[in-house]
Structure formats: structure tokens, C-alpha cells
N, C-alpha and C positions, 0 to 999 in steps of 0.2 A: 446576582445579577451577572458572579461571576461564574456558578456553576451550569445553569442556563445556558449560555455562547459553550463554556464548553461540551455538553451537554447536545446541541446541537450539534455544532461542527465533526463531532466522533459520530454524530449518526450520521448527517453528510458525506463523510470520508468514508465509512460500512458500506452506503447505497452506489457511490459514487468507484470503490473499488469494486463493488460484487458488479456491478452491470458490465463495466469496463473488460474482470475475468471471463463475466460469461457473454461477450460479443465476440472476443478477438475468433476461439475457435470455429464459433458455430457458423461463421458466415466465412472463409477465410478456406475450407475447404474445395478444393476444385477435384477432387476423386471421385468418379464418380457409381465406384462402388463394382464393377467388373474388373479382377483381379488381374486378370491378359491384359487387359485395356492401360489400367492403369499403371502397368509396370510397363509399359512398351512406351508408355505417356514419360513416364519419368525417369525413361532412357532416354527419349529424345529431349528432354530438358539439357540432362546432365550435359548427354555429346555435344549440346550445343551450346551450353557454357565449358566446356572443355576446348570447341574448336575454337573458339574465336581465339582472337590474336589477344596477346598482355596489352598492347596498345590502345587498345579498342574501345573509342567511353562506353562502347552499351556492354562490358566487362560486367562494371561491378553490379549493374541491375542485373545480370545474366547470374552472376553465381550466388546471388540473392534469392534469385526463383529455384535456383537450385537446391541450395538449403530449404526454403519451404515446400519445396517439392516431397526433398529428404524426412524432414518433420513426420509432414502429411501421411505422405508410405510410411513408414514405419507405425505413425501412432492407427492408422488403418488397421493394416494387416499385421502387425507385432505378434494380437492375442486371439489373432482369426486362426485355429485347430483344423478346415481345411485346407489351407494352405499349407502351415507351417513344415509338411513332410516331403514340399515338390521340391525338386533338386532348384526350378529357375527360384523358389524364394529363400535359399539358401543362397544361393552362388551372390542375390539382388541381393541382402540383407551386407555381405561380405563387400561390395559393393561401396553401397551406403555405407558403411561403417568405415572402408576409408578414405572416401572424399571426403565424408563429414571430422573426420581428422584430422584432416589435412588442412580445411577448412575453418576449424576451431583452433587447430594449436598455431599457424603460420595464415595468418586473416591476408597480407598485405605480403606476401611469396606467390611467385606463380605454383600449378601444378607442375610438378616437377617431368621428365618426359617419360621418365622408365613407370611414376606410376598410373600414369596415360595411356601407355602401352598397353599395363596388367588389366584398368580400366575397361577397356575397348574389346579386350580379350575375354571378359566374363561379362557383359554385354551381349556379343558377342556367341554367348552359353547361355545367358537369358533367352537369346531370342529363339538358338534352335531347341531349351528343350519347352518355350513357349508351344513350336511349332510342333512338338511332340506328343504335346499335353501332360505335361508333366515341368 
């Protein structure tokens, strides 16, 4: 009887973990697949998160959304050969890596002013490159 219950429990756990793992990525992707549009949307989301005052009640939610957008952008475009050589993509990845590194290393600290300035400069470079078509 013990053997039966342990097998049933193991099977149930496998099914639950499998369904949970499959559903998390499939429905959370909010990017459209249009590189230009997605890049501008991510830049806008990141700017909103960075521009909020540190004592704003929605700051934590904005940072969570920013982290999610960073992950979605990286997952969608990291291995896309059609955008890998674009200057907008390389600059965007630099900015995303910098901000993601800060969020993972210092989750409870505000983004330093120097990093904010550098990110804003990189966001402007990305927008200019997208307007040029590269």
C-alpha cells in the first residue's frame, strides 16, 4: 500500500511541476515579435521604472515589470540572427545587462544616479539607431 501511495504522489508531483513549468513562459510574453516596436516598449518601461521616486508606492511593481521585460526581451531576441548585428541591439543588451546586474546584486537599493545617466544615454543611442534602421 505504501508503494502505491508513493508512486501516486510522485506522478502527481511530476504532472504539477510539468504544467507549472509549461504555463509560466507561454502566457507571460507580452512582446509582439516586431523588434523595433518591442525595443521601444522595453525602453519606455525601463524609463518609467527608473524615473519613479524611490519612495513611490508603485516603485516595487515597476521594478518587477522592468525585470520581466528584460527577461522577455533577452529570451526573444538573444538568438535571433537578424537582429544580433544591429547597433541598436548591442547597445540595448549593454543597457539591459547593466540594469539587470544592479537589480540582482542590489535588489533593495535605488539605482545610482551615475547608472541612470548612462542608461538614459544608451536608450537615446538605441532610439537613434532604430530611427536610422540599424
